[in-house]
N, C-alpha and C positions, 0 to 999 in steps of 0.2 A: 457589616460596611466592613472590605476589604479593600486593601489595598490593590493598586498599578500592580509590585511587587508579587504582593500575594495570589492574584490573577494569573499573573504568571508563571508562579511557578507550578498553583493547579493545573494548566493549558498546560506547562510543558510533562507533567506528568503525563497528559493524557493520550499527548503523542508518542511520546513512553510505551505509551498500551495500543498506540495505532499501528508504529511502526514494528510495537512484540508483530500486533493480529496480522500489519503484511509481513515481514517475514513467513509464516506460519500460515495464510495463504498463498504468497505465493512458491514455494517449495511445491505444498502437496501440489497444487498446477501443477508446476515442471515435472513432479515427478511422474505424472499419472498422461504428461500427453507424451505419441508416438509419431502422429502422423498432420503436424503441424509444429516444423522445423521454424522455419522464420517465428512464430510468435514462441517458443519456445526458446532460441535466444535474449530474445526481449526481454523474455521476463527473465531468463538467467541474468542477464546485465542489469537488470531492474531487481535483483538480488544487493546485488553488489552493493548499488549502492545505496539497499538500504540500510544494512550494515553498517557504511559507513553512517549514514544517518544517525544508528541508535546510536553510536559512538558518539554524534555531535552533540545530540540531546543528553543521553548521561553527563557529557562534558557541561553543560549545559545544571542541570541538575547537583554536579556534584559541588561546582563553585559558587553555586547561592543555596547552597548546604542544605539541600533537599532528597531525596532520595526518588526512588522511581513507586508507583503504590499495587503494591502487589496482588491484591486484588481487584485494579486496573487489568493491569498484566494480565492477570490470572484468568479474567474476564474474555478481554479479543484476544485470545490465545481459544477459549472457548471456543468464543463464536467464530472461529479460524478457523479451529473445526469441524467443525456443524455443518460450516457450508461446502467442506471438502465432499465432509460423506455425500451429504444434501445432493452437490455436484455426481459423483461419483455413480447416483444412481439412476440420475436422467442420461435421455440419450443425447440428448446436447449438449451432453456438459459441456464440450469445449467455448460453446453458444451462449452458455450461459456463462458459465466462466471471466467471460471476454467482456460481456454486457457486466457483469458483480464487477469486477479490475477497474473500468473505464470510472464506474461508479462509485471504487474505494477509494482510487484518484484525484476524484474531483473534492472530496470530503474529506484530504490530503491536504491541496490545492487549498481550498477554504484555511485550516488548522494552522497553514504557515503561513496563511495570510492578516490572521487572527493576529500569530503570534506576533509576526514584524512588525503589529501596530501600536500591542502592548511593550512589548521589549524598549520601542520609539520612547511611550508615554513609563515606562521605569528608567528609562534612560541607561539601560545596560544595552549595551554595542558587542557587545561579543555574546548574548542571544540573537542581536538581529542581527548579526554578521553570521551564526551562522544556520538561522535561518531564510535570510538570503542566497546562504548557497542549497538549501536543500527545495526551496522552494520550485526550480527554475528544475531540475530534479525530476521532480511529479508532475510538474506540469508537460514537459520533453514522455515522461511514459503516458499520460492522457490523451495527448496529441499523439502520439504514436499508436492507439488500440484505436482510437473515433478513424485517424487513416486508413487501420490497417482492415477495419473490422470489412468490409467489403468482400476483401480476398480473405476473410476468414471463413465468409459465411458463404464464396463461392467456390473453399473446398474445401468443405460440412456440407456443400448439399450434392458436390458430384459423389462423392465417399458415401452419404444415407443413399445415394439412386443405386447406387452398381452394386450385384448380387454380391455376397458373402465377403463384403467390404465394411471392415468399422469405423468408423466415424466420428463418434463420438469425443474418444480422446488425441 
């Protein structure tokens, strides 16, 4: 059996690892984007948000006397690396990256929704406030990706059909 506080701490470690993965994934995607300036700009903005989110989660972990999980952090970074390498081999890298980003944002939304409920149950107002600050950022990124998926797809299709034009990134 685990107390609400113990579960909260464990899930904060998960969130820390997830944000590490997000940073790696977003940076790799941003570095490779050349022909989709709006997508690159929004990813770059979200990288900055992600760095701020990491600080908030680090603060919660420190305050609660727990550190991050090295194993979870490394696993997340390895997953992000694998996705970046795999994506770079696909001819439709930008489309697969945008779709994967949308899915990942929704996993983050679920994580922070869970953390908010857990922080309430544990009576941890500081963690609650941190997660309530992060959640709208994740929702906004997911909404942006979904709203711009048609434009990114159209731009990709135009570039893909043009001779001697790179479309994938």
